[in-house]
Every structure is written in C-alpha cells, then in structure tokens.
N, C-alpha and C positions, 0 to 999 in steps of 0.2 A: 868410670861407668859402673852403675849399680848392677849387681848380679841378681837373678831371680831367686826368691826364697824357696824353701822346701815346699810350700803350699802351691807354688805356681808351676810345678813340674807337669809337662804334658802327659795326658793319659796314655797307658800302654797301647801300642797298636793292635788292631784286630788281627786275628789269624788270617793268613793269605786266602784261604778258601772263603772265609766270611767276607773279607774285603772285596773279593771278586764278585760275590753275590750282590753286595751293596753297590759296587760300581756298575754292574749290569742293570740294576734297578734304576739308578740315576741316569743311565744312558738310554733307557727306553723312551721312545718318542711319545708325546701326549696323544691320546686317541679320544675321539668323541664318545659320549655315552657313559656307560658305567665303568669302562676299562680304567679310566684315570683314577676313579675312586678305589678300584681294586689295588692299583699300584700304591696309592697313599696308605691304604689299610695294611698291605703287605710290608711296605717300608717301615711303618710304625712298629710292626711286630719284630722285624729283623733288627731294628735299631734299639729295641728295648734292652735294658741292662740284664734281664734274666737270660734272653737268648744269646747275648754277647758272652755272658759268663759260661753258659753251656758250651758254646763253640770253643772257648779257650780251654775249658776242662777236657773236651773231647780231643783237642789237639795235643794236650799234654799226655793223655792216655795213649794216643797213637805214637807219640815220640818214644815212650818207654814201654817196652814189652815186659809184662810181669811174668817172671818165671820162678819156679820153685828152686831153692838152693840145692836140695837133694830130694830123692823120692823114696828112700829106704829109712825113714825116721824110726820105725818100729825096731829095726835091727840096731840103730844107733842108741836107742833107749836101753836095749838089753846090754849093750857094751858099757853104757854109763853105770847101770845097776851093778854089773860085775866089778867095775873099777871102784865104786864107792861102798861095796858090800862090807869090806873090812872096816872102813871108818864108821859105818852105821852100826856094826855089831859092837864096836868099842864104846860108843856113846849113844845109847838108845834115845836120848832126849836132845841130841845135837842136831845141827843143821843138815848133816849128811843123812841121818835117819829120816828127818822130815822130808827131804828131797826124794828119798827112796819111796816113802809112802805115797807122795804125790804122783810119781812116775808110774807106780803100780795101780793107781786108781782106774777102775773100768772106764769112767767118763774120759779120762785123759788118754787112755789107750784108744778109745773110739774116735776121739778127735784126731789123733795122729793117723789112724787108719783112713779116716775120711780125707785128711790132707794128702796122704800118699795117693789115694785113688784119684783125686782131682788133679794132682800134679802129673799123674800118668795118663790123664784123660780117659779114665775108665769109669764110664757112667752107666754101667749095667744096673738094673734095679736090684736092691738087696733082697736076699731070701726072706720069705715070710717068717714071722716070729713063731717059735715052737709053742706048743700048748693048745689045748682044745678051745680056749676062749678067744673070740675074734677081738679086733681092736675096738676100743670103746667108742671112737668116732664113727664107726660104721653102724652102731646100734641106733635104730630109730627112737626118738624121744617119745615116750608114751603120751597120748593126747591129754590124759588126765593128771599129768605131773604138775603139781602146784608149787609155785616159787614164792619166797618171801623177799621183798625188795624194801630196803631201808633208805629213807631220804631225810636229810636235815634241812629245815627251813625256818624262817622267822614268821611270826604271825602277820597276816596280810600279804605275804609274798605269793605271787602267782607262779604256779608250777609250769604254765605254758602247755596245758593239755585240756582237751574237751572230751565229752563222753556222749554216747548214744545208747539206746536200749535195743538189744537184740534178744529175742526169745525170753524176755523177762529178766535179762542180765545186763549189767552196765559194762559197756565195752569202750575202749579208748577209740574215739572217732578220728582224732588228729593230734599230732604233737607239733607244737609251734617251733619253727626253726629258730635256733638261738636261745630258746628257753631253758630253764633248769633241767627239765626232764630230757630234752634233746641233748644237752651237754653231757649228762651222765650216761646216756645210752642204755639204761637198764629196762626201760619200758618201750613197747612197740605198739604201733597201730594194730588193733584187733585183739589186744590182750584183754581178758575178762577180769574185772576187779571184783574180788569176793569180799574182802574185809579191809578195814582201815583201823589199825591199832587194836585188833582183836574184835572189832564190832562189824557185824554184817552191814553191807552198804544199802541194801534194798534195791529199788528200781527207779529212783528219782535222780536224774542227772544234776539238777540244780541243787538238791540237798547235798549231794556228794561234793559239788564244787564249793559250796559254802563251808562244809566241814573241813575240806582241805585248805581253803583259804585262811580260815581262822586257826588252824592247827599250828603249833610251834614246836621247836626242838626236833626230836626224832619221830618220824612218821613211818610206820611199817605197813606196807601194802601186801596183802595176800592176793596173788594173781594166778590166772590160768593162761600161760603164754600162748600166743597165736602162731609163733614160728614162721611168720611171713618174711619173705626176702625183701629187704629195703631196696627201693629204686634209687639210682643215682640222680641227684637233683639236676634239672636242666637250667642253664643260664638264660633267663628271660628278663628283659628290662622293658618297662612300659612307661609312657608318659600319660598321666591321668587327664581326662577332659571333663571331669566333674568333681564337685566337692562331696566329701563323705565324712559323716560323723557317726560312729557306731552307737553313741549314746541315744541317737534318735531313730535308730533302725529297729523296727519291731520284728524283723525276720532273723537277725543274727542269733546263732545258738548261744553265744556267750558274749555279752557286751564288753566285759573286762578284757576279753581276748582280741577285741577289734582294733584296727589300726586306722587312725584318723589321717586324712590327707586333703589337700586342696587341688583344684584344677591347675595343671602345670607342673605338679610334683613328679619326680622320677622315682619309680619303685622297682625293686628287684623281686620278681615272683619266684619263690623258692619251692613252692609245692602247688600242684594243680590236680591232685588226685581227686579231690571233692569237686563234683561238677558245679556246685553252687557257691562254695567258699574257698578262695585261694588263700595261701599264706604268702605274705609279702613283707618287705622291710624297705625303709627309705635308703636310697643309694648312699646318703651321707653317713649311714650307720644307724644303730639302734636295734632293739629287739623286733622280731617278726610278729605279725598279728594277722587277723582275719580281714579280708576285703571281699566284697561281692565279686563273683566271677563275671566274665563277659556275658555268659548265657543268662545268669540271674538278672543282671542289670538290663540286658536287652528286654527281658520279659517285663520288667518294671516300667521301662520307658517306651516300649513299642507303641503304645496307644496314648501317650501323653504328648500333647501339642507343645511345640517349642515356644517358649515365652518371648523370644526375640526373632522376628523374621524380617530380613532385609529385602526390600523390594528390588527387583533387578534394575530398576530405573535410578537407583541412588548412586551418587559418586560422579567423578569427572570422567569424560571419555578419553581425552588425551591432554597433554600438558599445556597446550597453547589455546585451549578453548575455555569459555565460561558462559554462564547463563542458564536460566531455568529451562528454556525451550529445549536446549540440548539434552538435559537430564531426562525429560519426558520421552525423548525419542531414542534413548540409549537401549541397545540390546547386545547380546553376545552370540557368537557363532557356536560356542560350546553348548549353549542351551542347558546349562546345568543349574540355573538358579532355582528351578522347581525341585530338583533333587536335593539342593542344600536344605530346603525346609523340612525334608523327611529324613535327613541323615541322623543316625544315632551316634552320639559322641560319648564314648566310654573310655577305652584304652587304645593306645597306639604303640605297637612294639617299636623300640628304638635300639640303636647300637652306638657304642662309644667309639669315636674316631679320633685319631691324632689331629693336630692342627692342620688345616688345609684351606685353600682359597676358595670361597664361594664364587660361583659364576654370575649370580644375579643378586641384586639388592632390591627388594620390593617394598615400596612405601605405601602403606594402606592408611586411609583416614577419610573423614568427611571433607566435603568441599569447603575450602577456605581455611583449613587448619595449618597451611604452610608447607605442604608436601613439595610443591614445585620449587619454593625458595630453598628448602633443604637440599633438594636434588641438585639444583644449579650451584649452590655453594660447595657441595661435596665434589662435583666435577671440576670446578675451578680451582679447588684446593690441590688437586693432583690429577691433571689431565692424562698423564701416562698410565694411571691406575684405574680411573673411572671413565665410563662412557655411557651414552644412552642412545635410544633408537630415534629415527626420524619418522614421523607419522606419514602415512599415505593418504592422499585425497583424490577425489574425482573432479574437483573444481578446476577451472582454468587458472593458470598462474597470472598474477598481476605483472605489470611492466617491470617493477623493481625486484621481482622474485626470480630466483634461479633454482632449477631443480636440484634437490639434494642439500639445500641449505636449511630451510625451515620445514619444507615438505618434499615428499616425493609425489610428482604429479603423474597420474595414470588415467586412462579412460574409464568411464563408468562401467562399460561392458567388461573390461579386463578385471576391474576390482570386484564386480559381482561374481564373475567366474571363480576368482580366487577365494571369495567368501564361501561359495558353495563347496569348494574343495577343502575347506577347513584350514586355509593358510593364514588366517588372521586370529590373533589372540583375542582381540575385541574390536568392535566396529560400531558405527552409528551414523545417523544422518542428521545434518544441520543445514537449514535453509536450502534444501534440495540437493545437497552435495554429501557424498560419503566420506567418512574419515575413519581411519583405523590403524592398528599396530600389527605389522606382519611378523609372524614368528621367525621367519628367516632373518629379519633385521636384528633380532636378539642374538641369533647364532653368529651373525657377522661381527657384532661387538665382542662376543666371547672369543671368537676365533682370532681377533686382533690382540688377545691377551689382556683384555680389560674386564672389570666387573661392570656388568650392564645394570644401570639404575633405572627402575621403572616405577612410575606412580600410576597404578591401574586400579580398576574396580576390584572389590574383594572377591567376586566370583572367578576372576582370572587366575587367582592364586592356585586353584585346583588344577589348572592346566600346567602351571609353571612348577608345581611342587613334585618334581620328578628327578631321577638321577641325571638327566641330561642338563637341567638348569640349576640344580642344587641351590635354591634361593635362600637368602636370609631375609625373613619377613619382619618388618618393623611397623608397628601400629603407631601413628601419630595421633594422639588423643587430644581432643579439644579441651582447653581450660574452661573455667567458669565463664558464663556469659559476660560478666563485668570485665574480666581480664581480656576476653576476646575483643570487646569493643575498644578497650584501652590500647591494645596492640594495633587495631585498625586505625585509630586516630593518629598514632605515631607513624604508621605507614603512609597515611595521607599527608602528613606534614613533611615527610622526607621525599614525597613524590613517588614512592614505590607502588602505592595503591591509588586508584582513581574513584572507587565507589565507597561511599560511607555505609557502614554496617549498622542497620537498625537493631533495636532491642529484639524484635521478632526474628530477624535474620540470625542473630547470635543464638537465640534460644533454639531455633531449628537446627543450627549446626551442632550444638551440644547434644540434642536429641538424636540426630543422625549418627553422631559419633558413638553414642551409647548403643544404638541398634547394631552398628557394625561390630562393636566389641562383643556383644552378646552372641551374635550370629556367627562370627568368624574368629573369635578369640583363640580357638584351638589351633589355628595356623600360625599364630604370632610367636616369633622367637624373642622379640623385645617390644616393650611398650614405653613410649616417651610422651609425656604431657608437654605440649608446646606452649608454655606460658612465658617463655623468653626465647627468641629465635637463636641468639648467639649461644646461650647456655644449652639449648637443645641440640644445636649443631655440634658443640663440643662433646656432648654425651654420645652422639651418633658416631663421631670420628673415633672416640675411645672404644666403642663397641667394635668398630671395624679393625682396630689394632689388636684387640683381644682375640679375634678370629685367627690371627696369625700365630699366636703363641699358646692358646688354651685348647685342650681337647673339646670336642663338640659331640653332642648327642643328636643323631639324625635318624629319620625313619629307616627301619631295617631294610625296607625295599630298595633303598639307595645303595646298599652294600651287597646284599645277597640276591 
C-alpha cells in the first residue's frame, strides 16, 4: 500500500476556539431574507487564511506567558563592568575593552532602564527633559516655511497630480492613488507650488502640467506645505453602468489623468474628496485615475432622454403562452415601467462575497429567443437543484387538466384581490382570463432548497433584485435574423416548433432584443447569444457551476 507523500499531509487543525466558532456558524439554521447572506459573508471572513493565522498566533501567545528573566539588569551590568575592568585595562583595543565601552553607552543604559521598567510593570510617565527649550515636536510649523522636494522621473512620465488656482497661486488639487507622488508621500493636497527647478511656475495649471510631463531626471519643487491631515481611504467598490472615455470629456481637468472604463466594469473608488471628480482604479489592478462623480454625471444626464426605451408591453407573460394579442394586453402590478424610462444609470455600489448559492435564476430576452427551452433543459438536467413556478389563472380547467400540474386555478375575484394586494410579480389578461406569477410561488421553490428559474419580463427584475431573492440575471440575446430563421427551420423539422418564422418576425425579434439590452443591460450578470441551443445551454450550465466556486460581486444593499 502506498504511503502519502509529504505534499499530501493534512493541514494543521484550527485552534479549539476558532473551530468552535466555525462549528457554530455551520450549525445555524438558514433564515429567510438577508440573514443567510450575513452568515455566508461572516463564514467567508472566518475561513480566510489571514483570520485563521491570526487565531493560531493568538493561541500561541496565550499558551506562553512572556516574562522577563530578571528585573535588575542595570545592577547586573555594573557587576559585569567590575569583573572585566582588569581585562579592559590590560588591553585597551581588545574585546573586553570594546564590551565595556558598549555597556557604558548612554543609549544602552537607557535601553536597560526601559526594559527593567517594563518588566516591573512600572508605566509612570518619565520626567520632563531639563532645559529651557521645549521638545521640537511641540513647536508649531510656521505657515511660511518653504520646503524643497526632489523627484526623479523620465520624460513623458505622469506624476499623478493635478493643480488648481487659488488666490493667484498653483495649488495641488488632487494626488492620484498609486501614482508616483502618492507612493513617495512628499507632496500633499493643498501644497502651494512656487518653483520648478528654480523657475517660478506662474498661474497656469496646464503649463505646469506640460513642464512636469516633459521634465526628466531630477525635478526639484519649491513648495509651501499645507499641513493638512490626510483622511484614511474608504473601501468603496462600484459597478459602472455607462461607458467613459476621458479623451472625449471636455470637463475633465486633466485628460491624461482620466481613467477609461466600459459599462459593467468594476472600479474601486479610492478618493471622493472632490465633489465632481473621484479617483478610482480597476479592481483587476492598475494605476488610479479620475472618473466623473455620481453628482457630476447626474447633472450631465438628468435631462438627456434615454436612447433605448422598452415598452411595458414587450416580452412574454409566462412560459406557456404565445401570441401577439397577449403582448398587447400585458401589464405589471409593480407599475415601474414608467420609472424605468427616467432612471439614471451611473454607478452601483457593490460588495465582494465568497461563493454562495443564488436563490433565483432569471432569464431575460425577447420572445422567441429560446428562454423557455433553456429553462426546461436546465430543470431536466438536475431536478433536485432547479425548479420553477406554476402560473396562476382565472380560467376554468379543461377536463384533462389537474390543479397544480400546468396551472393553479383560482377564481377571477380572488386573483384580482391578490393583484391589488401586490402578491403577483407580473400578470396579464388573455382571451378574457387572467394569468400571472405569484411571488409566494417563488418563495415556495426556494424554501424547497432549489434555485427557482424564471423567464419573466425585464421590468420584473427590479422586484426580484433584492436580498430575499438574490437573482442571477442572464440575458439571452437574439442572433442575427438569418441564424434565427435557420434555427426555426431546424425546430420545425424536429417537431419542436409549429410556427414558421418570417423574415419580418426575425427582424422584429432582433430589434426587441436590442431594445431590452439597451434598457435593462445594467441588471444583467451574464449575456449569452443563443445561436446554437446546445452550445448556449452548455455555457449556461458552466456559469451555474462557477457560482459555486468563484467569489461574486453583488449589490451592497444585499449585504448591509
């Protein structure tokens, strides 16, 4: 029988106290709402290598009490000096003489005195130093004290600093996080720049930026310090909901200091002191740069009409219906479609969570792109893991229908009362009968320990995107019209579809898909173009598996 190699040895056990905390966290029952996310977040912190190492270090310190060997080391040193005095006098250049000199040093004597005081737990404040001059640190720095700061740089290298004009002088407006100046720590916001390499700087910020950018070698700045206390940076992470290119921004104070990003990118905001321009960097790494603040971008976009508006009538009502008539009669109890058209999409604060199971999977897309087929294939692939809701209807059941199989049958009066009470995620009327999805039916699937798969209208995502349902939203994008018709012909030949898709139908589907993407793309966690059903299904399953093992960025409102 083979023996395990040295690399396969089990990791050392956690300290008993740490293990007890982890066992208690694992033993806590699941609770609805935000409590389960709190437990996931806390468990991720407690299981991190840093916290485990701190717990082990704390246990080791508790095991061994640190005590001084003795507390009268000054007397011991005097005895040693008496003992080696004869050797030191015999050889003034020998080791004994050198040791005697070290032991008589005032710094060494002070060190021993401090050690003895700590060992004796004597923490009285030391007497004040004699002499008429107070300590240098207590002296206020004069406001007109000029400093010289030297920086070495290559030509064209950005210092990571911008300037503004105050009372005719050039003042440091901001220092970019991670830049050269920030790393050196010699300059601070509010410092007045007087000279560069012996030349006065004048009062033009752009001229100063150009001269510093083209300077090379040693650059000496003559400054008047501001002595402002730096504020500790706040950890803020945001998901961007718009594209930004500083090269095309006429308002940015320094285009070279800007940070380019795309919608969907994750940024860490490292400085928000300026109300109009934040400092940020991509979470993947890289230098910080300027991005427009929430306030500035709101001002720019407040009166700009959205280029993509999705009518509340678009999309399918529920999984088992089809037809244009149904689309025209569709509406939502949440009545939020009008608000969607006026929503300003700028930044959304997010938090990084350890891997956890999402409660709902929401498939968004135009009618006819294959959402229902993907939902059914995913449920059939693992019925213990995935489930879906059963729609409610006010129509009478057919002879072959049983309540709870394809539909839940209720009276029209009961359904209308529940609609008025806000118990439906979405609802509509088709051929004189009401159809809809009850919110409680989603909760029932989640309570059974399954991920609830929903193919709903885009407006419904706003209701679901909460800490209660923690959805993973996937947009199923329509392929090109030619590919869409080819897939329809294949479905007709296999008997899966019964209606032939015309060229006009395919074009309408593609246009509707584009409108949904423009209007609701900020909600999407993943976008898949369904140009091949099996390939798209494989990518969807792969994304579901990644949720189990990869950290996730979620809205901060789900966590705090």
